[in-house]
N, CA, C and O of each residue as an XYZ file, in Angstrom:
360
protein
N      13.777    -43.613     -3.275
C      12.642    -42.782     -2.932
C      11.399    -43.677     -3.064
O      11.217    -44.392     -4.050
N      10.561    -43.603     -2.034
C       9.356    -44.431     -2.078
C       8.274    -43.759     -2.913
O       8.385    -42.588     -3.278
N       7.229    -44.523     -3.207
C       6.146    -44.047     -4.075
C       5.404    -42.864     -3.455
O       5.009    -41.942     -4.169
N       5.213    -42.879     -2.158
C       4.486    -41.781     -1.473
C       5.248    -40.464     -1.588
O       4.650    -39.420     -1.849
N       6.561    -40.512     -1.396
C       7.396    -39.312     -1.509
C       7.387    -38.808     -2.947
O       7.275    -37.603     -3.174
N       7.500    -39.694     -3.907
C       7.498    -39.315     -5.315
C       6.163    -38.670     -5.688
O       6.138    -37.679     -6.419
N       5.060    -39.219     -5.194
C       3.741    -38.661     -5.474
C       3.617    -37.263     -4.868
O       3.067    -36.353     -5.488
N       4.128    -37.106     -3.663
C       4.098    -35.801     -2.993
C       4.886    -34.771     -3.802
O       4.417    -33.650     -4.000
N       6.052    -35.135     -4.259
C       6.899    -34.226     -5.045
C       6.193    -33.847     -6.347
O       6.212    -32.683     -6.747
N       5.573    -34.822     -7.005
C       4.857    -34.543     -8.248
C       3.683    -33.599     -7.974
O       3.432    -32.677     -8.751
N       2.970    -33.828     -6.875
C       1.854    -32.948     -6.511
C       2.334    -31.519     -6.256
O       1.706    -30.560     -6.706
N       3.440    -31.381     -5.540
C       3.997    -30.049     -5.271
C       4.415    -29.378     -6.570
O       4.132    -28.198     -6.777
N       5.080    -30.111     -7.438
C       5.502    -29.547     -8.729
C       4.300    -29.150     -9.584
O       4.325    -28.108    -10.239
N       3.257    -29.964     -9.582
C       2.036    -29.617    -10.325
C       1.405    -28.339     -9.769
O       0.965    -27.473    -10.525
N       1.368    -28.233     -8.453
C       0.813    -27.026     -7.820
C       1.618    -25.792     -8.228
O       1.058    -24.762     -8.604
N       2.944    -25.919     -8.146
C       3.805    -24.790     -8.525
C       3.605    -24.415     -9.988
O       3.526    -23.234    -10.326
N       3.524    -25.420    -10.853
C       3.329    -25.171    -12.282
C       1.994    -24.462    -12.539
O       1.917    -23.563    -13.376
N       0.952    -24.867    -11.823
C      -0.374    -24.270    -12.009
C      -0.459    -22.836    -11.489
O      -1.270    -22.048    -11.976
N       0.362    -22.498    -10.515
C       0.269    -21.184     -9.882
C       1.434    -20.248    -10.232
O       1.489    -19.115     -9.755
N       2.332    -20.715    -11.042
C       3.488    -19.916    -11.416
C       3.095    -18.879    -12.468
O       2.272    -19.155    -13.341
N       3.685    -17.685    -12.382
C       3.395    -16.653    -13.384
C       4.268    -16.887    -14.615
O       5.362    -17.446    -14.536
N       3.744    -16.440    -15.748
C       4.513    -16.566    -16.987
C       5.451    -15.372    -17.119
O       5.333    -14.389    -16.388
N       6.379    -15.474    -18.058
C       7.282    -14.349    -18.329
C       6.487    -13.106    -18.710
O       6.808    -11.995    -18.289
N       5.445    -13.308    -19.514
C       4.625    -12.191    -19.972
C       3.895    -11.541    -18.799
O       3.846    -10.315    -18.693
N       3.328    -12.370    -17.919
C       2.623    -11.835    -16.749
C       3.586    -11.061    -15.844
O       3.251     -9.992    -15.334
N       4.776    -11.613    -15.656
C       5.755    -10.932    -14.824
C       6.204     -9.629    -15.478
O       6.367     -8.615    -14.800
N       6.402     -9.657    -16.788
C       6.795     -8.450    -17.509
C       5.737     -7.365    -17.387
O       6.065     -6.193    -17.197
N       4.474     -7.747    -17.494
C       3.374     -6.790    -17.351
C       3.319     -6.230    -15.928
O       3.124     -5.031    -15.730
N       3.493     -7.108    -14.947
C       3.523     -6.680    -13.552
C       4.665     -5.689    -13.319
O       4.492     -4.660    -12.665
N       5.823     -6.021    -13.864
C       7.000     -5.159    -13.701
C       6.771     -3.788    -14.337
O       7.115     -2.761    -13.751
N       6.189     -3.776    -15.536
C       5.914     -2.518    -16.224
C       4.910     -1.673    -15.434
O       5.108     -0.471    -15.258
N       3.839     -2.303    -14.963
C       2.842     -1.583    -14.169
C       3.444     -1.038    -12.882
O       3.159      0.091    -12.482
N       4.270     -1.839    -12.246
C       4.920     -1.406    -11.010
C       5.837     -0.215    -11.278
O       5.849      0.747    -10.511
N       6.600     -0.279    -12.364
C       7.504      0.819    -12.720
C       6.718      2.091    -12.997
O       7.112      3.172    -12.558
N       5.606      1.971    -13.724
C       4.770      3.142    -14.019
C       4.208      3.743    -12.730
O       4.166      4.963    -12.574
N       3.777      2.880    -11.811
C       3.249      3.375    -10.533
C       4.331      4.076     -9.725
O       4.081      5.127     -9.135
N       5.540      3.501     -9.693
C       6.630      4.140     -8.961
C       7.012      5.474     -9.607
O       7.297      6.446     -8.908
N       7.017      5.517    -10.928
C       7.325      6.777    -11.612
C       6.295      7.846    -11.255
O       6.644      9.002    -11.019
N       5.031      7.450    -11.219
C       3.966      8.382    -10.857
C       4.141      8.863     -9.418
O       4.001     10.052     -9.133
N       4.446      7.937     -8.522
C       4.667      8.310     -7.114
C       5.875      9.234     -6.968
O       5.835     10.203     -6.210
N       6.936      8.932     -7.691
C       8.126      9.794     -7.632
C       7.784     11.212     -8.084
O       8.218     12.191     -7.477
N       7.001     11.307     -9.155
C       6.597     12.612     -9.664
C       5.769     13.367     -8.623
O       5.985     14.557     -8.396
N       4.825     12.672     -7.995
C       4.003     13.311     -6.968
C       4.847     13.764     -5.777
O       4.656     14.863     -5.258
N       5.777     12.916     -5.348
C       6.645     13.274     -4.221
C       7.509     14.468     -4.588
O       7.716     15.356     -3.761
N       8.017     14.504     -5.814
C       8.835     15.638     -6.269
C       8.002     16.927     -6.249
O       8.489     17.974     -5.824
N       6.742     16.846     -6.712
C       5.845     18.001     -6.698
C       5.566     18.455     -5.264
O       5.598     19.650     -4.970
N       5.298     17.511     -4.385
C       5.047     17.851     -2.972
C       6.277     18.512     -2.358
O       6.152     19.487     -1.617
N       7.460     17.988     -2.661
C       8.712     18.554     -2.128
C       8.886     20.000     -2.603
O       9.257     20.871     -1.816
N       8.619     20.255     -3.886
C       8.750     21.610     -4.415
C       7.768     22.556     -3.736
O       8.113     23.692     -3.408
N       6.531     22.077     -3.526
C       5.521     22.915     -2.869
C       5.896     23.182     -1.420
O       5.702     24.293     -0.926
N       6.434     22.174     -0.730
C       6.872     22.372      0.656
C       8.037     23.362      0.723
O       8.097     24.204      1.620
N       8.955     23.251     -0.231
C      10.074     24.197     -0.268
C       9.564     25.622     -0.469
O      10.049     26.559      0.164
N       8.578     25.775     -1.359
C       8.002     27.102     -1.592
C       7.319     27.620     -0.331
O       7.477     28.789      0.023
N       6.565     26.766      0.347
C       5.918     27.174      1.600
C       6.941     27.530      2.666
O       6.741     28.463      3.443
N       8.029     26.791      2.699
C       9.093     27.086      3.659
C       9.686     28.472      3.379
O       9.942     29.236      4.310
N       9.901     28.791      2.110
C      10.413     30.121      1.749
C       9.430     31.216      2.167
O       9.831     32.250      2.703
N       8.132     30.977      1.915
C       7.111     31.959      2.293
C       7.108     32.158      3.804
O       7.046     33.288      4.288
N       7.176     31.061      4.541
C       7.166     31.142      6.008
C       8.402     31.891      6.498
O       8.314     32.714      7.409
N       9.545     31.606      5.896
C      10.791     32.272      6.293
C      10.686     33.777      6.041
O      11.139     34.581      6.856
N      10.087     34.152      4.908
C       9.942     35.563      4.562
C       8.871     36.245      5.406
O       8.958     37.447      5.660
N       7.872     35.499      5.840
C       6.783     36.125      6.601
C       7.232     36.546      7.987
O       6.619     37.432      8.583
N       8.282     35.937      8.519
C       8.798     36.349      9.824
C       9.237     37.806      9.752
O       8.930     38.588     10.651
N       9.934     38.171      8.719
C      10.361     39.555      8.548
C       9.178     40.481      8.346
O       9.175     41.603      8.851
N       8.172     40.023      7.609
C       6.983     40.841      7.381
C       6.243     41.112      8.690
O       5.760     42.221      8.918
N       6.158     40.116      9.528
C       5.482     40.283     10.815
C       6.162     41.367     11.634
O       5.492     42.201     12.243
N       7.485     41.358     11.653
C       8.229     42.392     12.390
C       7.968     43.775     11.789
O       7.803     44.752     12.519
N       7.932     43.852     10.451
C       7.669     45.135      9.799
C       6.256     45.627     10.117
O       6.059     46.813     10.384
N       5.281     44.728     10.088
C       3.901     45.103     10.407
C       3.807     45.595     11.844
O       3.158     46.605     12.115
N       4.451     44.886     12.765
C       4.447     45.316     14.166
C       5.063     46.714     14.309
O       4.550     47.554     15.049
N       6.158     46.951     13.600
C       6.813     48.263     13.657
C       5.886     49.354     13.104
O       5.755     50.426     13.695
N       5.245     49.067     11.962
C       4.324     50.042     11.371
C       3.130     50.308     12.293
O       2.689     51.451     12.413
N       2.605     49.268     12.943
C       1.483     49.446     13.877
C       1.908     50.341     15.046
O       1.122     51.164     15.517
N       3.122     50.185     15.502
C       3.619     51.043     16.580
C       3.739     52.486     16.096
O       3.408     53.415     16.832
N       4.212     52.679     14.864
C       4.291     54.028     14.307
C       2.902     54.661     14.209
O       2.726     55.831     14.548
N       1.920     53.891     13.747
C       0.549     54.392     13.640
C       0.039     54.773     15.026
O      -0.602     55.812     15.184
N       0.316     53.945     16.029
C      -0.133     54.231     17.395
C       0.457     55.552     17.881
O      -0.249     56.363     18.481
N       1.745     55.773     17.624
C       2.396     57.016     18.048
C       1.778     58.208     17.324
O       1.520     59.241     17.942
N       1.537     58.073     16.018
C       0.935     59.163     15.238
C      -0.473     59.449     15.750
O      -0.856     60.610     15.896
N      -1.252     58.388     16.027
C      -2.605     58.569     16.556
C      -2.572     59.314     17.892
O      -3.396     60.195     18.136
N      -1.623     58.959     18.747
C      -1.506     59.659     20.033
C      -1.137     61.120     19.815
O      -1.692     62.011     20.459
N      -0.215     61.358     18.921
C       0.234     62.725     18.655
C      -0.905     63.583     18.092
O      -1.015     64.765     18.416
N      -1.759     62.972     17.238
C      -2.874     63.698     16.643
C      -4.139     63.628     17.490
O      -5.186     64.164     17.125
N      -4.015     62.948     18.639
C      -5.146     62.794     19.558
C      -6.331     62.106     18.858
O      -7.482     62.521     18.991
N      -6.012     61.055     18.118
C      -7.057     60.279     17.424
C      -7.365     59.063     18.301
O      -6.479     58.314     18.713
N      -8.663     58.907     18.566
C      -9.077     57.738     19.368
C      -9.056     56.511     18.462
O      -9.568     56.517     17.342
N      -8.466     55.506     18.977
C      -8.351     54.269     18.222
C      -9.625     53.450     18.357
O     -10.151     53.276     19.456
N     -10.121     52.945     17.220
C     -11.308     52.101     17.253
C     -10.870     50.643     17.169
O      -9.820     50.318     16.614
N     -11.694     49.788     17.729
C     -11.364     48.356     17.729
C     -11.389     47.820     16.304
O     -12.272     48.165     15.518
N     -10.439     46.995     15.982
C     -10.341     46.399     14.646
C     -10.571     44.901     14.817
O      -9.979     44.250     15.677
N     -11.448     44.383     13.970
C     -11.771     42.933     14.064
C     -10.630     42.104     13.550
O     -10.711     40.876     13.547
């Protein structure tokens, strides 16, 4: 190996040594990353539960809409039978 190649290798190794993380730094990074992922998992779990609840409400509201429509039709028939003029509802 010539002197130029050896110098280049030493320079690269020095650069790597100067920019390499320590075990402690990596451990801290790993712990912070784990805490962030745990927090994200918790938030996603909460969002999933809320979406499931909204899905249940939406599923149940379909039946309610049909019941409301049926009741409105009954009211219309009763109003006609009693000769009650219907007023506009906002």
